[in-house]
Phi, psi and omega in degrees: 000129180238152176220132179267081184293327176237119182260119181296341176298335181293335183251349189285152164280134189241147175211151176217128190299313184246044184296139172282121183299339179278344181226073189295160182296337178296346177294344180291347175245015174287148182296332181269119183298324183279359172273086194272162163264149182228152172252156174271005180231167176263002172224126184203171180230131172254132178247135169243132176230146186240149182286340180215169180299138178232157178248141186221137173222004184210145173225133177229141178237139180235132170056084182214158173257013182298144173253349172203141178222119178245127182249139177230130182250130183235155175266187184295339179267011181062030174270132180292123180263325184195149174216152182199160170260131177277119181302127182290331182296329184239343181055038180206147176206140172242152180205166178305145184305129175251119182257162178076024182279128176246339179207151178226134178244130176249113176265117192238140174231147176215172179278333175231191180305132187290142165222147178218134180274324183199150170233127175249132182210138180152208177260117179278131181281132180275108179274158173293159177278147176296149187255353180233164175300147178222153182237125177299138178237182179205162176241120181260110180259018178295147177264130181237148176210148177233127181280170179295341177264012176082014178278130186254128177234141179221124173271095190288133172234129180304128184300149175273134178290145178216132181231137174237122187226149178251146184224154172227129176229151177256132177101130181292332180296315179296315180300313181294325179297313180297315180299318180296319180296317181293320179292338182279350184292125179248353182204167178300151181229171175274130182235122184254091191299311181219088187299335179276353180227044185295333180296331181268312180239097185287150173304149179230161176257118186189197183237155180237134169239149187236138178230108175296136184251315184197157175228131177225110186055245183255019181249132183239131177248137179207163177238150177239137171250121183245121185235129179296147177227141179235000000 
């Protein structure tokens, strides 16, 4: 399980060649996933540039109509350090840490004018695996009404995913590190529940809450509630 607690997109200078002025590229770091950035073309490039060298091992994309996304990482001398295609089926990719990154270019294609809700990029934190069985849950925010004549109406909204998981870690340092990271969250982040099974459980954009359950000697038990956000 991975979590992108700090997203380099939050600090980057951003550019998009054919950006729609009504939907600027800065929307990719807005807290609301559905507040998208848009292009006026179906092929475009998003650039991220950083004031100092950065290290990257993960890329996540949220809420897009893209049919292909190619990422290129460059250093301060504009030398290509790494390139990859972000799988469209999962919109996530991890790779060995690339250091000295000063700019990243995303070459994007879609069938119509491109839109993207969020880009997550940086070092994904490796969380412990849950230790007990868990069952996927959901939150249904659809509006329902029934008339006096028994007519049923429903304004359907796709349910939000929700996961509740239990964890055990050894050592107060590890426990405090995880707690500190979770408490530092000020907006939704990318959470990669099972990176080896992304086809089944896709990474989501959401929030994490933590509840300590018990402490026994040097062993700490806690639960996490992970809720999708759009």
